[in-house]
N, C-alpha and C positions, 0 to 999 in steps of 0.2 A: 449490534453486530459484534461477532467474535471471530477470531482466527481459528480455522479448523486445522490447517496444515501449512507449513512453510518449508522450503528447501533452497539451499544455496546452489547457484548456477555459475556459469563461466563469467569472467570479467567482473566479478563483484556483485552481480545481480542476484536478487532473491525473489523467488516465486511464492506467492501466497494464495491460499484458497480461503474465502470467508463464508460463514454459514448463511448469509443472506443471498449469496451468489455461488452455490456449491458446484456448479458446472463450469464456471468461468475462472480463468487463471489471471492473476494480476502480477505483473513483473515490475519490480522496483529496481532502480539504478542509483548508485551512490553519487550524490552531488555534494561537494565540499565534505561536511562531516555528518550528513544525514541522508536519508533515502527518500526518493521521489518517484511517483508512478511514471513508468516509461510507457507501458502498454497494458491494455486490458484485453485478454483473449476471450471476448464475450461469447457466451453460448445462448442460443435462441430460447432455451427452456428457462433461463433466468430472467428476472425483471430487468428493466433498463437501468443502467447505472447513471445516477445523477451526480452533479458537482458536489453536493453535500456528502454523498456516499464516498466519493473519491477523497475528500478531506478527512472523513472518519477513518478510512483505510490507511491514509498516511499517518495519522495520529497513532493508531493501534500498532502499526508496523514499526514505527520509530520508537515507540515505548517498549515494545518487545526486544528490539535490537539495541536498546540502551543509548539511542541518539536523540531522544525527545528534547533535551535542552537545546541542542544545536538547531533542531527543527523549529522550535519556538522563537529563536533569534532571527529567523529569516525575515526579509522585508515585508512579504505579503501575508504573514501570519496574523490571524484574527482570533481573539478569544471567543 
């Protein structure tokens, strides 16, 4: 999966579009020092988003935004 586009929104949120889900918008919200998925504006033409997809999206977005080290320090992070 790759990031196709991202844009900064109000209140620190960032909206991403991923190549696996080109019609759906994923909104990330800052929590502590990293970003976490707040909502997925899923489009019916895209495949269903799984938990594994969400985790991959979080890794990619935090890596792009430079917060990957903080994301990996969270309690529920699994390698």
